[in-house]
C-alpha positions as CSV (number, residue, x, y, z in Angstrom):
1,M,0.0,0.0,0.0
2,T,1.4,3.3,-1.0
3,D,2.0,5.9,1.8
4,L,0.3,9.1,0.7
5,R,2.5,11.1,3.1
6,Q,5.7,10.2,1.2
7,P,5.1,10.8,-2.6
8,T,7.6,9.0,-4.9
9,F,8.8,10.0,-8.3
10,S,10.5,7.7,-10.8
11,G,13.4,8.1,-13.2
12,T,14.2,11.3,-14.9
13,A,11.1,13.1,-13.6
14,A,12.4,12.9,-10.0
15,S,15.9,14.1,-11.1
16,D,14.4,17.1,-13.0
17,M,12.2,18.0,-10.1
18,E,15.1,18.2,-7.7
19,K,16.8,20.8,-10.0
20,L,13.9,23.3,-9.7
21,P,15.2,26.1,-7.4
22,I,11.8,27.0,-6.1
23,Y,11.7,23.7,-4.2
24,N,15.4,23.9,-3.1
25,R,15.5,25.6,0.2
26,E,19.3,25.6,0.4
27,Y,19.5,27.2,-3.0
28,S,17.0,29.9,-2.1
29,A,18.7,30.7,1.1
30,A,22.0,31.2,-0.7
31,T,20.8,33.1,-3.8
32,L,18.0,35.4,-2.5
33,P,20.2,37.9,-0.6
34,E,22.5,38.3,-3.7
35,E,19.6,38.8,-6.0
36,A,18.0,41.4,-3.7
37,E,21.3,43.3,-3.4
38,K,21.6,43.3,-7.2
39,R,18.1,44.7,-7.7
40,Q,18.7,47.4,-5.2
41,N,21.9,48.5,-6.9
42,K,20.2,48.5,-10.3
43,Q,17.3,50.7,-8.9
44,R,19.8,53.1,-7.2
45,N,21.8,53.5,-10.4
46,C,18.6,54.1,-12.4
47,L,17.5,56.8,-10.0
48,L,20.8,58.6,-10.1
49,R,20.7,58.6,-13.9
50,R,17.2,60.2,-13.9
51,I,18.3,62.9,-11.4
52,C,21.2,63.7,-13.6
53,I,19.1,64.0,-16.7
54,I,16.5,66.2,-14.9
55,F,19.3,68.4,-13.5
56,S,20.9,68.8,-17.0
57,L,17.5,69.8,-18.5
58,F,16.9,72.3,-15.8
59,V,20.4,74.0,-16.3
60,G,19.8,74.0,-20.0
61,F,16.4,75.6,-19.7
62,Y,17.8,78.2,-17.3
63,M,20.5,79.2,-19.7
64,L,18.1,79.5,-22.6
65,V,15.7,81.8,-20.7
66,K,18.5,83.9,-19.4
67,Q,19.8,84.7,-22.9
68,S,16.4,84.9,-24.6
69,P,15.5,88.3,-26.2
70,F,11.8,87.7,-25.3
71,H,12.4,87.7,-21.5
72,I,9.4,89.6,-19.9
73,R,10.4,92.6,-17.8
74,C,8.8,93.2,-14.4
75,H,8.0,96.9,-15.2
76,A,8.1,99.2,-18.1
77,P,11.2,101.3,-18.9
78,G,11.2,104.6,-17.0
79,S,8.5,103.6,-14.5
80,S,9.1,103.1,-10.9
81,I,8.1,100.0,-8.8
82,S,5.4,102.0,-7.0
83,D,3.9,103.0,-10.3
84,D,3.8,99.4,-11.4
85,H,2.2,98.4,-8.1
86,S,-0.5,101.2,-8.3
87,G,-1.5,100.0,-11.7
88,M,-1.6,96.4,-10.5
89,T,-3.7,97.5,-7.5
90,E,-6.3,99.2,-9.7
91,Q,-6.4,96.1,-11.9
92,M,-6.9,93.8,-9.0
93,I,-9.7,96.0,-7.5
94,M,-11.5,96.0,-10.9
95,S,-11.1,92.2,-11.2
96,N,-12.3,91.8,-7.6
97,K,-15.4,93.9,-8.3
98,E,-16.2,91.9,-11.4
99,H,-15.8,88.7,-9.5
100,H,-18.3,89.8,-6.9
101,G,-20.7,91.2,-9.4
102,L,-19.9,94.9,-8.5
103,A,-19.7,97.3,-11.4
104,P,-17.2,100.3,-11.4
105,S,-18.5,103.3,-9.7
106,N,-19.3,105.2,-13.0
107,L,-21.3,102.2,-14.1
108,D,-23.4,101.7,-11.0
109,I,-27.0,100.8,-11.6
110,G,-29.5,102.9,-9.7
111,E,-31.8,101.6,-7.1
112,P,-35.1,100.1,-8.4
113,H,-38.0,102.5,-8.5
114,K,-40.4,101.5,-5.7
115,I,-44.0,102.3,-5.7
116,P,-45.3,104.6,-3.0
117,L,-47.8,102.9,-0.6
118,E,-49.3,104.8,2.3
119,A,-51.8,104.1,5.0
120,H,-53.3,107.1,6.8
121,I,-54.8,106.0,10.2
122,M,-55.7,106.9,13.8
123,S,-53.9,104.6,16.2
124,K,-57.0,104.0,18.4
125,C,-59.4,103.5,15.5
126,P,-61.1,100.1,14.9
127,D,-61.0,100.8,11.1
128,A,-57.3,101.2,11.3
129,Q,-57.0,97.7,12.8
130,S,-59.1,96.0,10.1
131,C,-57.3,98.0,7.3
132,L,-53.9,96.9,8.4
133,Q,-54.8,93.3,9.0
134,K,-57.1,92.8,6.0
135,L,-55.2,94.7,3.4
136,I,-51.9,96.2,4.2
137,L,-50.2,93.3,6.0
138,P,-51.2,90.6,3.4
139,T,-50.0,93.0,0.6
140,M,-46.7,93.7,2.3
141,E,-46.1,90.0,2.8
142,N,-46.0,89.6,-0.9
143,V,-44.5,92.8,-2.3
144,N,-42.7,94.6,0.5
145,D,-39.5,94.7,-1.7
146,K,-41.4,96.6,-4.4
147,V,-43.1,99.4,-2.4
148,D,-41.9,102.4,-0.4
149,F,-44.3,102.0,2.5
150,R,-45.3,104.8,4.9
151,L,-47.7,104.9,7.8
152,S,-49.2,108.3,8.4
153,F,-51.6,109.8,11.0
154,I,-54.8,111.8,10.9
155,A,-55.4,114.5,13.5
156,K,-56.3,118.2,13.7
157,W,-53.6,120.8,13.5
158,N,-54.1,124.3,15.1
159,N,-52.0,126.9,13.3
160,A,-52.4,129.5,16.0
161,S,-51.5,127.4,19.0
162,E,-49.5,124.8,17.1
163,E,-51.5,122.2,19.2
164,I,-52.5,118.8,17.8
165,E,-56.0,117.4,18.6
166,C,-56.6,113.7,18.2
167,K,-60.1,112.4,17.6
168,H,-59.8,109.6,20.3
169,G,-58.1,111.8,22.9
170,P,-54.6,112.5,24.1
171,E,-53.8,108.8,24.4
172,E,-54.3,108.4,20.7
173,C,-51.8,111.3,20.1
174,I,-49.3,109.3,22.3
175,G,-50.0,106.2,20.3
176,N,-49.4,108.0,17.0
177,M,-46.1,109.4,18.3
178,L,-45.0,105.9,19.4
179,L,-45.6,104.5,15.9
180,L,-43.8,107.4,14.3
181,C,-40.9,107.1,16.6
182,A,-40.6,103.4,16.0
183,A,-40.5,103.9,12.3
184,N,-37.9,106.7,12.5
185,L,-35.5,105.3,15.2
186,P,-31.9,104.9,13.8
187,F,-31.1,101.3,12.9
188,P,-28.9,100.0,14.3
189,P,-29.5,102.0,17.5
190,Q,-27.3,105.0,18.2
191,S,-26.1,106.1,21.7
192,D,-26.5,109.8,20.9
193,E,-29.4,110.6,18.5
194,S,-28.6,114.3,18.6
195,L,-25.6,113.5,16.3
196,L,-27.7,111.9,13.6
197,P,-27.2,113.3,10.1
198,A,-30.1,114.5,8.0
199,T,-30.5,111.1,6.4
200,Y,-29.7,107.9,8.2
201,P,-30.8,104.2,8.1
202,R,-34.1,103.8,9.9
203,T,-36.0,100.9,11.4
204,P,-36.7,98.3,8.7
205,V,-40.4,98.5,7.6
206,I,-40.9,94.8,8.5
207,R,-40.2,95.7,12.2
208,S,-42.0,99.0,12.5
209,L,-45.1,97.7,10.7
210,G,-45.1,94.6,12.9
211,F,-44.9,96.9,16.0
212,A,-47.8,99.0,14.7
213,N,-49.9,96.0,14.1
214,C,-49.1,94.6,17.5
215,L,-50.2,97.8,19.2
216,I,-53.3,98.4,17.1
217,D,-54.4,94.8,17.5
218,D,-55.1,95.8,21.1
219,Y,-55.8,99.5,20.3
220,S,-58.1,100.1,23.4
221,R,-55.0,99.7,25.6
222,I,-52.8,102.2,23.8
223,P,-50.5,103.6,25.3
224,D,-50.3,101.1,28.2
225,R,-46.6,100.7,29.1
226,E,-46.8,96.9,29.4
227,L,-48.3,96.6,25.9
228,V,-45.8,99.0,24.4
229,H,-42.9,97.1,26.0
230,Q,-44.1,93.7,24.9
231,C,-44.7,94.8,21.3
232,A,-41.3,96.5,21.2
233,L,-39.6,93.3,22.5
234,E,-41.5,91.1,20.0
235,H,-40.4,93.2,17.0
236,G,-36.9,94.3,17.9
237,I,-37.6,97.9,18.7
238,D,-35.3,99.6,21.3
239,F,-37.9,100.3,24.1
240,D,-35.7,102.9,25.9
241,A,-35.0,104.9,22.7
242,L,-38.8,104.6,21.9
243,N,-39.7,106.0,25.3
244,R,-37.2,108.9,25.0
245,C,-38.5,109.8,21.6
246,A,-42.2,109.8,22.6
247,S,-41.4,111.7,25.7
248,Q,-39.3,114.5,24.0
249,Q,-41.4,117.6,24.1
250,D,-38.8,119.9,22.6
251,D,-38.4,119.7,18.8
252,T,-35.6,122.2,18.5
253,P,-33.3,121.3,15.5
254,G,-30.3,119.3,16.6
255,D,-32.0,117.8,19.6
256,S,-32.7,114.1,20.0
257,L,-35.6,112.5,18.0
258,S,-38.9,114.0,19.0
259,G,-42.2,112.3,18.8
260,I,-44.2,115.5,19.0
261,A,-42.1,117.0,16.1
262,L,-42.6,113.9,14.0
263,L,-46.3,114.0,14.6
264,R,-46.7,117.7,13.9
265,E,-44.9,117.4,10.6
266,N,-46.9,114.2,9.7
267,V,-50.3,115.7,10.6
268,K,-49.6,118.9,8.6
269,R,-48.7,116.8,5.6
270,G,-52.0,114.9,5.9
271,E,-54.0,118.0,6.0
272,E,-52.3,119.3,2.9
273,L,-53.2,116.1,1.1
274,G,-56.8,116.4,2.3
275,V,-56.9,113.1,4.0
276,T,-59.6,113.0,6.8
277,T,-60.8,109.4,7.1
278,S,-59.1,106.5,9.0
279,C,-58.1,104.3,7.2
280,T,-57.2,105.9,3.8
281,V,-54.9,103.8,1.6
282,R,-53.0,105.7,-1.1
283,L,-51.1,104.0,-3.9
284,D,-48.7,105.9,-6.2
285,D,-49.8,109.1,-4.5
286,K,-53.5,108.5,-5.3
287,V,-56.4,107.3,-3.1
288,W,-56.7,103.6,-3.6
289,C,-59.3,102.6,-1.0
290,I,-60.9,103.9,2.2
291,R,-61.9,101.7,5.2
292,D,-64.7,103.5,7.0
293,D,-67.3,102.3,9.6
294,G,-66.3,98.6,8.9
295,E,-66.7,98.9,5.1
296,W,-64.5,99.5,2.1
297,K,-65.5,102.7,0.2
298,D,-64.4,104.7,-2.8
299,C,-62.0,101.9,-3.9
300,V,-60.4,101.4,-7.3
301,Q,-61.8,98.3,-8.7
302,D,-62.1,95.8,-5.8
303,G,-59.3,97.6,-4.0
304,G,-60.1,96.2,-0.6
305,E,-59.0,92.8,-1.8
306,P,-55.2,92.2,-1.2
307,H,-54.7,90.3,-4.5
308,V,-56.1,93.3,-6.5
309,L,-53.7,95.7,-4.7
310,I,-50.8,93.2,-5.1
311,N,-51.5,92.9,-8.9
312,E,-51.6,96.6,-9.4
313,I,-48.3,97.1,-7.5
314,N,-46.6,94.4,-9.6
315,K,-47.9,96.1,-12.8
316,L,-46.6,99.5,-11.8
317,Y,-43.3,98.1,-10.6
318,K,-42.8,96.2,-13.9
319,E,-43.6,99.4,-15.9
320,R,-41.0,101.5,-14.1
321,N,-38.1,99.0,-13.7
């Protein structure tokens, strides 16, 4: 019986098999270190040859460029380094403007022509509440970027005494001043309002209109301090600055922002326009619709519907831009 653990080979086959180095451990042990060393020497020589070739090419290229008549000079003849840098700076600025979509100053495109939209109200009037909530706010939510919105106030101006009489009493006058102050406070807030220039960034309309809606939504409480404080907090209005403005009785030019001065100017303008009913909505300096005694009156088309007003604003904006 043949032992499978000891395979046997006969004749020449066995002799040939013994000559295969892969099966000869003694041969492998003797020859592998020599072959490995030969391979390493060959690779080292090849690497050195490549380095020499690259270095030679580099030296040749350098000499060629150095002697070339087309070598680019760093600055023009007769110009100083500072002149070169100033030209480069201007070029870089122009390139940076183009990269960020900014045109040169002499090619600046003007601001879009926004459509005037104005609501004339009395702060303690129920028609003002429904006018804002049913028409103005839905409209502004859709086209606030296309209109120049203004909230104005209706009262009686006495030329002789320079006094202002509000239909719903002195509290309404205070409410009107609070809303005017909120719309005209500097944004971001300033520590000294007496140093404000003639024109300055004012409270964003989205904030001042939100504040107005918050107060008028509970108009019977105007000018309750708690209500005013809560509405100011909700809509990012500086309450202390608001209080200073509404309490400022002196409207001497150069003084801090004055609520009474803002109201006096606003009421006089309303009288000049002949606006007497709260709430009167004017679009593009023309009466659009009037909310009176809970009803829409004297409206253009179905002007009390927000979508009608929105469509008209979009139409006017497209015509002028």
